[in-house]
N, C-alpha and C positions, 0 to 999 in steps of 0.2 A: 172106819178113821177117813172116812172122805169129809167131815167137816173139819178135823184138825186139819187135813192139808189144805182146804180153803181158807182158813183162817192163817195158816203160814202164807199162802202165796200174796193174802192180800197183806198183811205185815211184811214179804217181800217187796213188792211194789212200794210201799209206803217207804221203804229200806232205799231205793233206789232213788226217789223223787228227793228224800233227805239229803242225800250225798250231793244228789244234784246243789242243793240249795247250800248243800256246806260250801261246796267248791266254788258258789259264787261270793257265801259272805266270807269266806277264807283269801278269795285272790281281791277283794276289795280291802279286808283287811290288813294284807298284807301291802299294799299298794298305799293306804293310808299311813302305814308304820312307815312303810321307805319314806314316803314322801315329810314325813313329819320329824325324820331321821336326817332327810335331806337339808333342811331347812337346820337345825341344827348343826349340821356338816358345813354348811356353806358359813353360818356364821364360826364357826372357827377355823374354816381353812384360810377365811380372812384374813383373822386375826392372828394367823401363823400358825396355825394349828391341821393342817392338809391330812397328815398322816392319823392325828385322834380322829379326825373328822371321817375319815376311809375306814377306821375300827366300828365308829359308832355306825356306821351304815354297813356294815359286815354285819354288824351285832342284831341291829335291827331286822336284817333281811334273817337271818340262822331263829330268832325268834319267832317269826311270823310262822316261817314254813316250820319252828316246831309245833308251834300251837294245831295249825292247821294240818300236822299229822296226828296229833293226840286228838283231836276231835274228828279226825277222821276214821282213826282205828275205834271208836265209839261204833261206827256203822260199819264195821266188819263183817261179813256176810253171819259168821259163826258166833258171833257174842251181840247181835243187834236184836235178838227177839223179845226179852223183855224191855228192852228200850223203846224198841219199836212201839212195843205193847200199851208201855206208859205214853208213847210219843201221840197214838191214836186215841188213848184214854183222853188227854190234853188236848188233842184237836176235836173231839166227840165226846164234851161232859157228859153227856146223857147215857154214853154206855158205863158207865161208872168203873168199876175195877171187872167188869166182865170179862176182858181180853185179855187182861194181866192173869187170872184166874183159869180164864182158859187154855192159854198157854203152859202155864204149869201142870191144868188136868192132862193135857194131851201129852207132855212129855213123861207122867207118871206113869197114863196108860199104856205108852208106848214102850216102859220099864217092865210092867206088868205087876206092879207095886199096888194093889188094888186094895185098900183095907177101907173102901167106901165105895157108895154103891155104882158101880158100872153105869146102870143105866142111866140115872140122874145125870152123871158126868155125861153120858156124850149127848143126852135133850141138851143140857148146858151147852156143850159143842157147837150143837145142829144152829140153837138159837143165837149164840155170838157169832158163827160163819152168816149167818142169814144178815144179821145186822149190818157188820162190816159190808156185804155184798152191795146193803141197801146208804153207802155212804162213799162220799166223791170226798176221799181223805188228800189225795194229791190237791186237789184245788183248795182245801182248807188249810193246808202247808204253805201254799205259796201265800193266800190270804195272809195267813199269821207274821209271815215274815215280811211283808209288802211296807208295813212303815218302817223298819229296822234297817231294809234296804233304802228305802227313801232317804232316812237319815245317813246310813251310811256313804249313801253316793254324795250328799251334800256336804258331809266331812271332808270327803277325799278331795272334792273340788274345793273348798274351801283351803286347804290343807296345799292343793295342788296350785292355786292361786298364790299363796304367800310364797310357794318355792319357787314359781317364776319369778315372783318380783323381786324376791331376794337375788334370784340368779342374773338379775337383769341389772341391780344394785350392787350387786358384789363381785366384781369384775376379777378383781384379784383371786378371791377364794375361788369363783366359777374356773377360773383357768387353773388353778391349784391343785383342785379336785379333779377337774379334766383330766387334769396332764397325770395325776397317778391313778385314775382310772382305766382310762384308752391306753396312754404310751408310760409304764411307769419308769421306762428305761429314757424315753425323750425331756426334752426340758420344757419349762414353762414359759408360753409365750406372754412377753409384759410389753402392755399396751403404751406404759411409760419407758422412756430412754431409761438404761442402765447405766449410763456411764456421761460424764459431761466434763467440760472443760476442755472439751478435745483441741489438739494442736495438730498439725500436722506439715511433715517438712518436705518437700519435694527435692529431688534427686533428677533431675530431666540427663537425658543420654548424654553422653561428649562430644557427639556431633553439633548439637544444639549449641554448646557452649556458653550454656545460662547457669548462673551461680543458684547454689542450694537457696531454697525462698520457703521461708517460712511464714504459714497462716495461723495464727492462735487465736484462738474464742472464736471457730465458726460453728456451724451444724453439723462438721463431718463430711459433705461433700467435697469428694475427690473431682479434679478437673486436671487431667497431664496428659504429656505428648506421650505415644505408646513407647514403650521401653523405660520408661520413667519410674524409679523406686519412690515409696511414698512410707517415710517414718508417721507411726501413727503413736499419739501417747495420749491418756485421756486418767481419768480420774473417777471411780466407781463409785456407785451411790452406797455402796454397803462394804462390808467387810468379805473376801474371797478366797478361795482356796485356790481357784486356776481363771482362765479365762481365755476367751478365742475370738476371732473374726471367720466369721462366716461367709463366706463369696458364691453369690447366686448369679447366674443370666438373669436377661430378661426375662425369661420364661419361669424364675423360679427355683429352674434345677441347681443345686448344690454344687457350686465349681470345685474348692477346697477350701478346707480350714485351717486357718493360719494363727499358731500358737502364740498367745501373748505372754510377755514378761510379768510378772505381778513381784511389786515393789512393797512395801509399808503395809500390805494389805490390801491395799484399794490404789495404788498406782498401775497404770497398764503401759505397757512399750511395745512396738510390733513393727515390722514393716510390711508393706504390702506392693505388690510390682502390678502397672498396669499394662495390661495387655490389648484388652477388649473393652467392650461397654459392658457392663455389669451392676451388680449392686452387693452391700456388705452390711451386714448387722454382727452387734457384739451378742457373747452368750458367755455366762459364767455358771462357776458352780458357787454357792454360796457355803459362810462358815457351818450352815447345818447340813450341807452336802445336799442342797435344790438346785437344780441345774434349772438356769431362768436364760431366755434368750427375749432378743427385742424382736417386737413383731415389726415394726417399720423400718427398712433397710434404707439405708442413705445409697446416695447416686457414685459408681464411678463413671464419671465422662471422659471418654477421649478426645482429643485435641488433634485433629489431624495433623499431620505433617503436608502443607500444602504444597499444590505444584507448583515450581517454580514461573513463572512467566519471563518473557522477551519479546523486545518490541523491535521493529525494523525500520528505524526512523531515515533513514536513508539510505538508496536512493527511496523516492517517495512512489516511482513509478517503474515499469517496464523501459527499459531504453535499450539503444543501440550504439554499440563500438567501436570505433575504429583501432587500425593497426596497434597503434604505441598508446591506445588511453587507457584509462584507470577509472574503476569503479570506484568512490570511496563511498564505504560501508559506515554509517555510522549506527550505534547499536545502545540498549541498554538493556539488562537483565535484574530480576531480581525474587529474592526467595526469605519465607519466613526465618531460614536460619544459616544457608549459604550456599553458593554457586561452586561447585566443584569445576565444570569441564564446560566449556563453551568450543563448540566447531562450528566452522564453517560447512555445509554441506552442498558441495557441486554435485548436479544431474545434467549430465551429456546427453545430449539426443543421439540414440540406437546402445545406449549403454543400460545395463539390466543394474548394474550394479552403481552407487553414487559413491564418489568420494569425499573423504573428510578430512577439511584441515583444520588442525586444532589451535584457536585462536590462544595468543599469550593471556593469562591469567595470576592471580595472585597465589600462591601456593597455599596460604590459609584461607579458604573460602569466606567469602564476604556476604554479607544479605545482598547488598547493592554492587554491580558490574556494570561498569559503561565501557565504551571504548569505540576506537574507528580501527578499520583494515581497506588496505589498497588494493585491490583484485585487479593485477590486470591483465589484458585480455592474452597474454603469451603464457600466463597460469591458465586459462581457461581452456586453452589449447582446442580452440573449433574453429574450422575453416570459415573464409568469408562467405556470408548467406546462411550458414547453421546458427543455433542456437541451443542456450542451457539454461538452466534454471537452478536458482540458489537460494538456500533460507538459512536462518541460525539455528542450532538446536545448543538447548543447553542444559545442563543435571544437575541437581541439588545432591548434598553429602549426606541423605539419609543413609547411615550404616547399619539400622533397623531394619525396615522393610526393604532394601535397596533403595538406590537413586531413582529418584520421577525425575522423567523427559518433557520438554515441553518445549516448540518451534515457534517459529514466527512467520510471520507472511512470505508468501514464496516471489521473488521478481525472475523476471525469464529474461536474458539477455542475449542478445541476438549481435552476430557480427557485420557491420557494414559492408554490403557489397556493392561495386558500382555498379560492377554488370547485371545485377537483379535491379535494381535503384532506375538504370536506366530501362529497363525491360517495362518494368512499370510503368514511367514513364511514357514508353512509345505507346502503351496500349491508351494511356490516357489522351496522350496525340491522337490517335485514330480513334477514340469517342468524341474528341472534340470535333474532329472533320466530321465526324457523320453528324454533331449535329447542326453542324454548318448545312448540310444537305439537307437535314429537317426542316433547317431556317428557310431555305433556297426553295424546297416545297411548299410552303405554307405560302411565299410571300408570291410564288406563281400560283396558287390555287385559290386568294384571294387578292387581284389587284384592286388597288383603290382608284374609283373612277376620278373621268378629271372635271365631271359636269358634278350634276346632283348625286348625291349619293345621300342612305339611308343609316338607322341606327344600329338595323346589323352588321352592315360594312362597318360602320365605326368601332362596333363590337369588336369585329374578327381583326382590325388593326388593333385595336389595341391588346390583343392575346398578341399579336406579332410583336409589338416593342417591348410587351414582356418576355417574349423569348429571347428577343437581344438582351437584354438584361441580365437576364439568367448565364446567357452565354458570354456577355462579358465580364462575369464574375467568373465563371470557370476559367477561361481564358487568362484573365489576372493572376490567377493562382497556378495555371501551366506555367507562365510566364515566368514566376517566381521560382518554380521547379527546374525548368530549362536553364535559369541563368546559373543556378547554384550546381549543375549535372557538369561534371567534369569531361565525359562522355560523350557530349551534343557538344558540335565542332560552334565556335563563337557566330559563325553565319548562318545555319537553325537558329541558335537563339535569338539574332537581331530578326529571323525571321517573324518569330512567334512575337515577339515584343513591337515588330512593327506591326503586323498584323491585329495586337493589340491597341495602338495607337489609332488604327483607321478605323478599328470596333466601338473604339470609344468615341469619337469623332462622329459616326456614324447614328450610334444610338442618342447622342447629344442632340446632332439635328431631325431627325425622327422625333424624338418625345417634342420638341420645341413646334417641329413643325402640326405636330398629330395635336398640340394642346391650342394651336391656333387655329382650328377647323372653324371654331366660330365666325370668323372673321368672313365667311361666304363661300362663294365659289372660288373665286380666287385662289383663297386659301387651300381648298381640296385640290384646286391644278397643280399646287405647287409641292403639297406633299404624293400625288398620284406622279409628279416629274422624279422630284427625290426617289419615292420606291424603284421606278425603272432605272434610275442612274446606278444605285446600290444592288440593283439586282447582278445588272451586266459586272459589275465589281465583284460583286459575292461568288459568280460563275468562277472568273477567271483565280478570284482566290482560292475554293476548293480544289479546282486541279492543278493550280500548283502547290498546296502544301500536300493535296494527293501523292504529287509527285516528290514531295519533301520526305515524306513515310516511305514511299518506295526505296527513296535512295537510303535512309538510316535503316531500313531491314536489309538491304545488301551488304551495308556496313557490317550489318549484327552477324550475316550471312558468311561475311571473309572473316569475321574472329571468332567465328567456331569454327572454322576449316582450320585456322592456324591454333586454334585449341588440339583439334583433332593431331594437327601434325606434332605437337607438343607432348604429346599423350603417348605418339609411336616413338619420338623421339625418349623419352623415357624409357620406353619399352625394354629399345636396342640397348640402352646404356646396360638393363637390367642382365638382358640375355650375354651383353656379351663380358660382364662382371663374373657369371655363372660359367662360361665358359673358361675365363682364367681361374679360377678359384676351383672349381668342381667339387665344391663343399658340399656334402651331402645334406647337410643344416640349411643350409642357405638354398637349396633346391624346394624343401617346401615350402620356404617364405616367398621365394620366388614364384610358385605355380602361383601362389593366393595371389601374390599381387599381377600375376599377370589376367588369373581370372575376372580382377577386379577392371584394371585396366581395360580389359575387352567389354566389359559391360559400360565403361565410361567413353569409350568410342563407339559401341553401337548408339548412346542416349545422345551422343553429338551429331551423329547422322540424324538420328531423330528429328533431332531439333533442326537441323538442317533442313530436313522435310517439310516441316512444320512452316518454318519460316519463308521458303519457296510458294507455300499456297498462298501467301498475301501479297507476292509480287504481282503485279501484272503479268497478261499469260504470255507475254513473249520470252518472260524470265523463267515461268512457273518449271519448265520441265529442263532446267538449266544442268545439264553433267548429270541428269537420270541417269545415264547407261553406267558412267564411273560410279555412282552412288550403289548400284546392284553390284558391280566389279569386288568395291571394298567389303562389302558382305559377304561375299564370296571369299575374298582374301583372308576375311578374319574367320572364315571356319575352317579353311585350308591352317591357318596359323596355331589355330588351337589345337590340330590334330597334330602338325608336325612336333608342337612341343608335348604333346602326352607322347609322343613315340618318341622322343629324345633324339631327334635329328635337328640338333640348333644351329648346325651351317644352310640347312635350307631352310629355317624358321627366321634368321637373321638375311639369308634373302629374299626372302619372301615379304619383310618388314620394312626392308629397303624399295622393294618395286612398289608396297605401299606408300612410302612417304613420298616416291616421288610422282604417285598418281595424285595424292594428296595437296602436293605443290602446286601442281598443273591445276587445278580443281581450284585455286587461292588466284593465282597467276589469270584465269578464265574470268574469277568473279571483277578481280582489277579491270580488268577489261570493261567487263560490265558496267562495273560503276563509273567507269571513266567515258563512257559513251550515252548513258540511261539520256532520255529526254531530246538528244542530239537535233534531230530533226523537227521536233515540234520547239524548241527554243532558238531555232539557228537566227532569225533576225532579232530577236532581241540581243542575241549574244553579240553580235555585230553592231548595235546600237548600244551596248555597255562598253564594247572594245574603244569606239570613237569618243565614248563620253570620258572613258579613264585617259585616253590618249590627251584630250582636252584637259586634264586636270592635270597632267604630266606638264605639257607645255606650259599653263598658267602659274604652276606650282615655280617651275624655272626659271618664268621669267622674274616670277617676285623674289625667287632667292637671289635671282642675279642683283634683283634693285635692291636687296635687303643688304647685299655684300657692298655694294658703292655706296648707300647710306652709312654702315658703318665707318665706312674709309672717310669719307667727309665728316661724319662725326668726330674722328679720330683725330683729324686734319683740325677741325673747329676745338676742340677741346685742347689739343696741344698749344695752338694762339693764344688760346686764352686764359691757359695757365701761365704761359712768358709774358702775358702781357695784365697779370694782376696779380702775380707774385713771380720771385726769383724761383722759389722752388717748393713744387706740390709737394711732398714731404712733409716743408717748414707747415705751411700752409692748414695740411690737417692735422697736425699735430698741436697747434694752437687752438685748431677747431673742437677737437677731442677732448684738451683739456677746460676749456669754457663748458663743453657739453657736461664735465664730470662736475665743474662748478657750480651749475643748475643743478644737478641730480643734487650735489651734500646741502645746496637752500633748500631745496624740497624736503629732505630729512626733518628741517625744522618744521616742518608742517604734521609729523605725524601725531599732536596731541592738539590738533588746531581745534578752534571752539566747533561746538558740533549743532549751528545755529541752524544751518545749511546741507541737508540732507547728501546731495548731489555733492559735495564738496570731496567727501574721500574717494569717491568716485572717480571724479575729476584729476585728483592726487594720481591715483593710479593710475589713468591713462595718461595724465601728462608724462611719469617714469616710463610708461613702456614706451610713450614716442622718443623721449629724450635714450634709452638702448638702442631703437632700433635707429635712431640719427648713428651715434657711437658704431654702431656695427656698419651700416654704410659707409661712413667716414673710412673705417680700417679697412673696408674692403676696395675703397674709392670709387665706389658707385653713387659719385656726384650730383647726377641726374635726380637720382631718386631720392640721395641723400636732402637735396633742396626743396623738393616736396615733403619728408616727412619732416624736415624743419619749419618747414610753415605749417604744419600742423602741432608740431610741439609750442610754439610760440603762439598759436590761440589758444590752446589748453593754459598756458601758463598767464596768458592775460588774464584770462577767463577766471582763474583761481584766484588773480590779485584781485580782478573788481567785488568778487564775493567776502573777501576779509575785510578790504576797506570798507564792506557795508555792514560786516559785524563790527568792527572797531570804530564805527561810525555809533551804532545801537549800544554797545556795552557800555558799562561805567567802571570806576574803580581799577582792580587790579586785572580783572577780563579787560578792561578796555584796553590796560597796558599789555595783557599778552597778547593781543588782538591786534593790535600795532603793530608786535614784534613778530608776527607771524607774518603780518601782510606786509611788512617791509623785504621778510625772505622769499616772499613771493614774487616779489617786482624784483627782486636782485637775479632771479631764477628769470624771468621775464627777460630781463637786460641782456644776461649773460647768451640765451636762445638769439634775442635780435640780433646781437654783434656776432652770431655763427652765420645766421642767414645773411646777413650783408657780406660778408664773406665769400659765402657761397655765390651771391648775385654777381659778384666780382669775377667770378668765372662762367659768368653765359652773358658774356655782352651780347650786341644786335650783331647776327652773322654780317653784314655789309661792314664793321668794324673791324675784322680780323681776316675776312673771305675775301679772294679775287673775286673779279669781273666775271671771268670764267666759269668760276664755280659757283657765284651767284645763277648764273645763265643756267647750269647745269640743274642747280637745285630748281630753278622753276621747269623745266623738262622732265625731271622727276617728278615733279608734282603733277603733271597732266598726262605721263604715262602711267602715275598710280591711278588715276580718275579711270584710263581704259581700262585699267586692270580689273577695278571694283565693278564698272561694267559688263567686263566679261565673266567676273565672279556671279552677276545678277545673272546674266543670261544661264550659266550653268546650272543656277538656282532653279532656274526654270523649267531645263531640260531635267533636272533632276527630280522636278515635281510631273512632268509628262512620263517617264519611267515608272515614276512609283505607281498612277493609273493602270500600268500594264499589270505590273508584280510589286508585292510589297518588298521592293529591296532595299529602299531607303527609309529609314526611319528616325527616331527625335535627332539620334545622336550623330549622322551626318549632316543632316541639317542645318543643326546647332554649329557645328563644327565650321560649315559653309557661311551663316550668317556672323560667325565669330570672326571670320577669314574677312568678311565684308565691314564687319564694323573696324575693325583693325586698318585695314585698306582706308576708311575713312577718315580716322583719325591718324593717320598719316597724312593721308593728304592735306587738313588741317596743320599739323605741325610744320608740315615743311613749306604752307605759306605763312605763316609766323613764324621761319624761318628758326625752329627750337628743333634743333639736328639730332639729338641728341635722343627726345623722345620722339621724333619722327623715325628715327632708324629702329628703336626697338618698336614702334607700331608695325613696321616692315617687317620684321623680324617674328614678331607674332604671326604674322598674316601665314607667312611662309609657314610656320609650323603647324597652323591649322589648315591649310591645304594640303600640308604630307600628311598628316591625320586618314584623308578621305583618300588620298591617293594611296598611301600603305593599305588601306582597308578591300580597296577594287581590286590591289593585286592579291591580296590575300584569297579574294572571293571568283578570284579569276581559275578555271582549272589548266591543268597543263592541257597544249595544242589547242585552246580553245572550242572543246568540244563537252559536250555535255549537258547537265541543269546547269543555269546560273544560278547563282547564289547571291543572298541579300551579302551588305557589307558588313562584317563582322568587327566592330569596332570596340564592344566589351569586355572582352575577354582574352585578346593579343593571338599570337600568332600558335597555331594548332602543331601538337608534337610530330618530329620526323621532318617530312618534306614539305609538310603544308597540304597536302593530298590527300590525308588520311587521320581519324580521329586515333586518340593514343587509348589503347586497349587494357592499359594497367589499372591493377585494382588503385583507387583514390582514395582519400582521405574526406570526409564530411568538411564542407568549407567553414569555417569558423568565422563568425561575428567581428567586422571589423571592427576594431573599436578607435582606430588613429583614423578618423577621417579628415583630420585638417589636411591645405593643403594651399601653402600660401604661393601667393603668386611668382613669389623668387624664393623656392623654396631649396635650391641650388646655393645660393647666393648666402642664404640664411645659415645653412649647413657649413660654408668655408668660412664666412664672419664670425660664427660660435667660435673657431678654435683662434681666433684673434686676441691680443691684451685688452680687457677691459678696462675701464678709468678705475685708479686707485682707489681703494675701501670698496668695489663694488663688484669684482671677479665672481666671489659666489651668487649673488642676486642675478648677474647677468646672465652667467651659467646655468642657474635652475631655468630663467627665462625662456633663453633661447632652446633649453631642452622641452620645453612644455610646446613651444611654438615651430619647432621641426616635427614632432609628434604625426 
């Protein structure tokens, strides 16, 4: 039976090979069937039969699998013998039916049913087994299937291509089929919109106060403020059972599903709330129960509620306040919906938490707000020298996410401190004196030669001239600050002003001499001589101004000691209050204030020590022992307070006050005697100079008084001669002046051919108003002079109008002629007034006695002598100015004014014009009196100490005239009323007099402006 086994093994091998081939062909057939079914299914799904398509796919898959199973069973190991024998005979036709017969004989032999020759049967089996072993049936099987597999593969690829093409073309069918296959419970994704005619109705949050807004026919994009509700209305492209809106975040994750109300089968309505950036798409369930969802999502854009804005329009920069000043704060704010709150935020130095002042605001928030607020210095609540900052803070009315805040620019406000400003000015003055020392050093190290000079020397001198010019600019700035500083005495201010005048002149002279160097050796010698003279003067000025600075430091030292005394007195008052009340709550407060006062006192002592270091050596150790004692006493005072021994503490404070008071007296003495020995000779010269001025002023006052008496006599006799009643003459003169003014009224619309006419008419009216005021005040001499000016003006107007009348034609000529007559009438009236006044001033010989005329001649000669003495005093003033800058432009101008008035008085006396001569003498005496007063103010008590310049700019110092005021003062405001008429007092008195008829208001306004 070995042959039978060999045949069985060979057929088993063929069976396995056949099953492999069958598996390949079955898979290919199944794939082809499924692809073919897929093509049909895509078409069916495209036409709206996705479920039929799905059933077709399932049927095709089942049929393919069934066919494969049936064929697979044919090659089962128990039933595949004869089948495999037949397959072998088909693969190897040369075998004939040997294999099938061998299989049947082997089966019969195995059963024992032999009715044939066993030997022949076995021989047949052996031969068949041998022939099978010599054949490669596996290879023949593969060869036989090769063409079938090729065609099958081609068919499968063709069907696959058709399937892919249909899948690409039939999008809807593919989507529907895919939804049923992969997500039977999900929705079909539609690339086309499912709805149209979308209408959005926006309901903004209540705080925005925006009305509902309807957006019809859009693409469904939503853009709204956070917190808005949006009503969505749309029409579906098909009948639907239900619909919803699916909201997704930017990453595509579903946020929520909003159900929609379906009416009429296709009308959809719903409401969305806008809370953040998102997207949404429509989803429906159609009439067939199919779920469909749009693939493209529509945007939901959040419009942010913008931050408010606030702008601080004023003040535009940091500023400094005086005690009673106010800061005008101008601001405007805006927001997209509304400003709900506006605060002024104050941040004071030393305080952690700011203060908020709520500014007035409309109860109903508005998108725009502007306003103003006056912040007073008192409201700031900061002391002199301290500072605070402020800014504006606004909040909007966002009630959804909470109000948003914005702030303006910050402004810093400092409280003006006259003391600090004065200390800063002293530092700048010290720097200025140091610069003068540097200038002196440059002069001494680079003297210009008398004869020959080279380019290097010229270059060095050019640098010196540049240094002088820069020093002049700085000194000019310091002079302005010194004159504005109320804690600097007028004498110190005059010293710096005088120094500036001297330096300005020195720069001019040096620059001119340097520019003339091309003139040769003579020009170089002039420059060298000028340099030497200026160096000598500069040395004197440096020493003097260094002493002036030391004197101001002593003043500062005294002021500091007085502050220390005031702090002690305040502490003593607090102690006394606590002793009387014994209030436990007050005790803690007092202990805190005592510690603060002690700190303040120690700081004041340190300041005194620092000031002393800047004084000359002989004053540097002044009261050093007292300073140490004060420090020790403060320590003992603190211990006594802590121990509760209030009586001993009060006694210690009293002793402390006595020591400080002694210190103040010591500093007073130091100030009084400072520089006494160094300037003793100069002080004597100043004393002699002051005495000479007093004598000259006294004589001039006496002469002015006698001149007034003579002028009064002359006036009385002149009036008696010219008119019975002076009041009647003035009344008639004022009446004519009023008539002249009325005549000028007719020129209000005079022809405009002459541009100067309007100005001349205004000038004439002013002169007539002055004339009326002077007549009312009985200032007849001045009225005579002003009347002459008024007559000149009216005559000029008449000439111009006559020329205009000659050039015009027709009605214009007639109008111009009428205006010319009015001007002539005004000129005539003024001329008559002047004739009346002239009669009041006859020649002196006509009304004065012989002895009086002789006295007038003597007074004229005496006035000439006084004018000569004034010139001598001017030379003496120049001589003293060469020593120190004691006399500046103002004293010299006052002296020159006195000399000029004296000269005019001499001429008036010679001409017999007694009223004018009297007035000139009075003015000369007034100018001399200014210098005399300034000399008295600059003189120190007892004739000791440092001589000071004449302080004519700022008037008297406070107190007894020997010390500067230490009170905090206001920043000086700009003087807008600069007018200073020569007869200010007379004008103020005249303004009270009755004006001409119909001119009361015009004259009142005129004199108000003139007196300002």
